[in-house]
C-alpha positions as CSV (number, residue, x, y, z in Angstrom):
1,P,235.0,-101.0,-34.3
2,F,238.3,-102.4,-35.1
3,T,238.4,-103.6,-38.7
4,D,242.3,-104.5,-39.2
5,V,243.2,-107.8,-40.1
6,F,246.5,-109.0,-38.3
7,P,247.8,-111.9,-37.0
8,M,248.8,-112.8,-33.6
9,S,251.5,-115.5,-32.5
10,S,253.0,-114.4,-29.1
11,T,253.2,-117.0,-26.3
12,T,253.1,-113.9,-23.9
13,P,250.4,-111.9,-23.8
14,A,250.5,-109.2,-26.8
15,D,248.3,-106.1,-27.4
16,T,245.8,-106.5,-29.8
17,G,245.5,-102.4,-30.2
18,I,241.6,-103.2,-29.6
19,T,241.4,-100.6,-26.7
20,V,238.8,-98.0,-25.3
21,N,239.7,-95.0,-23.2
22,I,237.1,-93.7,-20.8
23,T,237.4,-91.1,-17.7
24,P,235.3,-92.0,-14.9
25,S,233.5,-89.0,-13.1
26,A,233.4,-90.2,-9.5
27,T,235.7,-92.3,-7.8
28,S,232.7,-94.5,-6.7
29,S,231.9,-95.3,-10.5
30,K,231.4,-99.0,-12.0
31,I,232.7,-99.3,-15.4
32,W,231.5,-102.4,-17.4
33,V,233.6,-103.2,-20.1
34,V,232.2,-105.5,-23.4
35,A,234.6,-106.6,-25.8
36,H,233.4,-109.0,-28.8
37,I,236.8,-110.2,-30.7
38,T,236.4,-111.9,-34.4
39,W,239.3,-114.3,-35.0
40,H,240.4,-117.6,-36.7
41,G,242.9,-120.2,-36.2
42,G,244.6,-119.6,-39.5
43,A,245.0,-123.4,-41.4
44,S,246.0,-124.8,-38.4
45,T,244.9,-125.7,-34.7
46,A,245.0,-122.9,-32.5
47,E,244.9,-122.8,-28.7
48,G,245.4,-119.4,-27.0
49,S,243.9,-116.9,-24.3
50,M,242.3,-113.2,-24.2
51,F,243.2,-111.2,-21.4
52,L,241.3,-107.5,-20.6
53,Y,243.8,-105.2,-19.3
54,R,243.4,-102.0,-17.7
55,G,246.6,-99.3,-18.0
56,G,248.8,-101.9,-19.1
57,S,248.2,-104.8,-16.8
58,P,245.4,-107.6,-16.3
59,T,242.5,-106.5,-14.8
60,A,241.2,-108.8,-12.1
61,Y,238.7,-110.7,-14.1
62,I,241.4,-113.5,-15.2
63,A,240.6,-116.9,-13.6
64,D,242.5,-118.5,-10.8
65,A,245.7,-120.5,-10.8
66,N,245.8,-124.0,-12.0
67,G,249.3,-125.4,-12.1
68,S,251.0,-124.2,-15.3
69,A,247.6,-123.1,-16.9
70,V,247.5,-119.8,-18.0
71,R,245.4,-117.4,-15.9
72,A,243.2,-115.7,-18.4
73,T,239.8,-113.8,-19.2
74,H,239.0,-116.2,-22.0
75,S,240.3,-119.1,-23.7
76,L,240.2,-119.9,-27.1
77,S,240.6,-123.2,-28.8
78,F,240.1,-123.9,-32.6
79,I,240.3,-127.2,-34.7
80,H,240.7,-126.8,-38.4
81,G,238.6,-128.9,-40.3
82,Y,236.2,-129.0,-38.0
83,H,235.5,-125.5,-37.9
84,G,236.5,-124.9,-41.5
85,D,236.6,-121.6,-42.5
86,E,234.4,-119.9,-40.0
87,Q,235.6,-117.0,-38.1
88,M,235.1,-117.8,-34.3
89,Q,233.7,-114.9,-31.9
90,S,234.8,-114.7,-28.2
91,T,232.9,-112.0,-26.3
92,F,233.2,-111.7,-22.5
93,S,232.3,-108.4,-20.8
94,Y,233.3,-107.1,-17.0
95,L,232.3,-105.0,-14.3
96,D,235.3,-103.0,-13.1
97,A,235.6,-100.6,-9.9
98,P,238.7,-98.7,-10.5
99,S,238.1,-96.1,-7.8
100,S,240.0,-93.6,-10.6
101,T,238.8,-90.1,-11.9
102,S,241.9,-90.3,-14.1
103,T,241.3,-91.3,-17.7
104,L,241.6,-95.5,-18.0
105,T,242.6,-97.5,-21.0
106,Y,240.8,-100.9,-21.5
107,A,242.5,-103.1,-24.0
108,V,242.7,-106.7,-25.5
109,Y,245.5,-108.9,-25.1
110,V,246.0,-112.2,-26.8
111,S,248.7,-115.0,-26.3
112,V,248.8,-118.4,-28.3
113,A,250.3,-121.6,-27.5
114,S,254.0,-122.1,-29.1
115,G,253.8,-122.9,-32.7
116,H,250.3,-121.7,-32.9
117,N,248.9,-118.5,-34.2
118,I,245.2,-116.8,-34.8
119,W,243.9,-114.3,-37.0
120,I,241.9,-111.4,-35.9
121,N,238.7,-110.2,-38.2
122,R,239.3,-112.6,-40.8
123,D,238.4,-116.2,-42.0
124,A,240.9,-119.2,-42.9
125,T,241.4,-118.2,-46.4
126,D,240.9,-114.5,-46.2
127,S,239.0,-115.4,-49.5
128,T,237.5,-112.2,-51.8
129,A,234.6,-114.4,-52.9
130,A,231.1,-113.4,-52.0
131,A,230.5,-116.0,-49.9
132,H,233.4,-115.1,-47.5
133,G,232.9,-112.3,-45.1
134,R,235.1,-110.1,-42.7
135,S,233.8,-109.2,-39.4
136,A,234.7,-106.2,-37.1
137,S,235.8,-106.4,-33.2
138,S,234.6,-104.2,-30.6
139,I,235.4,-102.7,-27.0
140,T,233.0,-100.7,-25.3
141,C,232.8,-98.9,-22.0
142,V,229.8,-97.7,-19.8
143,E,230.2,-96.1,-16.7
144,Y,227.8,-96.4,-13.4
145,G,227.0,-94.9,-10.4
146,A,228.9,-91.4,-11.4
C-alpha cells in the first residue's frame, strides 16, 4: 500500500508515485492491473482525471477523443459541502496485453483542472481526531496465461 499524503495540482498528468513493477514470464501473458486510490478535493470543488500509465506513457485504457475533453482512464469530480470531509475512492482495473518479457512499470498519474487540487490519502481537514481517518492507496498486478 501507498500511505504518503500529498497534494496534486498539476494541470497535466503527473506521477503520483503509486507504481508497481512486474516481469511477465511470456510475451503471450496478459497483465491485470487494479488500482485503488483514495483522495479528497481539499477545501474546494475539484475536477480532474486519473490515468494508468505503462512505462511512462498512457496505456490503451483511456477514453476516446471528444473535442477538448481530456482522454482519461478515470474522471474525478468533487463538490465541497456536498461531500463534506469524506475521502473519495477511485478504483479501476485494466487487462493489458504488453507482448513483453521485460520488466514493466504501471503507474497512476493525476491531473486537475486549473486552480483546483486534490489530496491523495487524506480527508479535507486532515484532522487528528478519532472520528477522522486516513486511507491508503494501492496498485496490484496479476499475470495471466503464462
